[in-house]
C-alpha positions, 0 to 999 in steps of 0.5 A: 577504499582500495581496488580489491575492496571496491570490487567486492563492494561493487559485486555485492551491490550489483549481484543482488539484481541477478534474476534466478530462474522463476520461483514460486511466490512464497520462495521469492518472498523469502529469497529475493533480494538476498540471493547473494548473501550466502556467497558473502558468508552472511545470513541476514542482509546488512544495513548500509547507513552510509550517506556518501561513499569514497572514490579515488577515481573522480573521472570514473565518478563523473562518468557514472554521474553523467550516465545516471543523468542521461538515463536514470540507470543505477550506477554500476559499481559501488554506490555514489551518494545516498540520494542516488541509491543505497544497497539496502534499499536496492535489495528491497526494490529487487525483491518487490520487482520479483514479486510483482513480476516487473523489471524494476522497482523504485522505493520512496519515503512514502506512498504519496512520494511514490505517486508524486514521482510518477505524476512528475515523470509523466508531466516532464514529458508534457503529459499532465492530464490524468484519467482516474477512477474513484474511489482512490485513497483520499490523499491520492484523490486530493493530490489529483483534484487539487492539481498540486503538481500541475496535473489535471484530472478527469474522473470517470467510471471504468466504462468511460476511460476510453472517451476521457483520453486526450492527446496530453493524457499521461496516465490512467489511475485505478485502485483495485480493490479500492480504498475504502469500498473495496470496489474492483475493476477488470484490470485487463479491460481497463488496460485495453481502454487505455490504448497507448496510455500507461495504467497505474494500478494501486495494488496496496490492498491486494499485494502481489500475493493476490494479484499482479497488475503488471501481468494484466498490462499495468505499466506502473504498480503502486504500493503504500509499502507502509501497509502490507509490505512492511506489515508491522506498523513500524515503517513508512514507505512507498514503491513503484514496480515498473519496467526499467525505462520508467524506473530510470525516470523515477530515480531521476525524480527521486534524486531531484526531489529527495524523496528517498527511503531510509536504509533502515526502512528498506531493511524492515521492508525486506524483512516484511516481504519474507512473511508477506504470503503467510500474513496475507493468506492467514489474515484473509481467511479470518477476514472472509469469516468476519465478512460472513458473520457481518453479512448475517448480522441485522445491525449491519446494513451492508458488507463490502468484501472483494471477490479477490479476497484479502484482509480488508472489509468495509461495512455500513452500520444501521446505527452510529459508526462513531459508537462502533469506533468508540466501543472496540477494545481489542481492535485498534481504532487507528488509520492505516492498515495491513499490520499484524493487528486489526485496525478499524477507522471511519473513512468519512472522518479520517482517510477520506475527509479531505475528499469533497463530501459530494464526491466522497459519497458519489464514490460509495464512501457513505457516512456510515461506512467503517473500514476494517483491516484484519490482522492475525488475531484469533477470529473468535476474539475479533468477533467478540470485540466487534459484537460488543462494539456493535451493541451486543453483550460484552465480555468483562475486561481482563482482571474484572472482579466478580462483584464488578460484573454483578454490581455494575454494568459500566464495563459493558459499554463504553461511556458516552454522552451521545444519544443512542442512534436510531436504526435507519432502513438501508436503501436497496442497491445503494 
């Protein structure tokens, strides 16, 4: 690469981080991470798939690597190596930081890789103790409980955070709204209880469209970017929005452990962010209506829907939740969430199966709880499918003939060898 080409590449790589004047969230979602494109004669972001980059000045390269080793700051000029950073991924990081209102963001290969990096960064400072509030995503719970990274966890409710802190506490972790019960915590109050200990807030369910935890004092904002940020069920990723000093530590962990995000995934995430506000608001409106109907339905024992709003619903049924899972036809029975299509799953069987049953139930994850991630389908079509799965009258499948409908009711309910569940009373306040 000659000096002129290197200069152009360096300008393109670093100019994306320039912060323009404050803009509305919807505008940031479309333009953040792309502000330099028009000046380069581009409309869509390029995908840089290089794993390594040429440099004819090995002395300067050594100095840049030394600088990264000292602080974790992103190297000035063109990239060095894919594990140190990638221009396409950097665009997504810049955009997400702008949306969350933080100085920086660091992307990883998955949400669990992102959480692991935060825990390792705190442990490297001799701060291995974590205070956490249940419920959390099941694998996050397991990572903390099992001490797989050498951490020790104290579980508490929000009111007990201050009393649970120790001299070696490196992190307080909450998820609000929480997976899967949608329980909410007062983030400002939690930050106050943390004192000087940083708060990590998992903002996967809310997204920056509904809340920005950094504005309420959270030091780390975690996303499973697989969910709403990507938004189409086709990318696996995680990201932590934070201040630049913390970002430097996380980049060093990422470099050492190799939990890097693929450039194509970075591109898909940047594309997903451009429609994030529209998707979240549209799906949230549908979810609010479905939550209203479920609340009024006698087949449903309890509905969990956050005051914050959002596109996630959790509800407990009087009957067998597995029959509901087996009965949906339009809604997809699958793990994950935040896609354009609606997904339903049984947390006690899947996402939170890894959590001890007593701990799981104590956190409000009952065996009759179902979690619904509402997508962009029409609300009436979704309700028709839910109504059928809950045991109501079902519409015939597409293409069914009149004699099929009149001569057989086999299409009306999914075949099952299980006995019909009996209705059970729901205890008040549980």
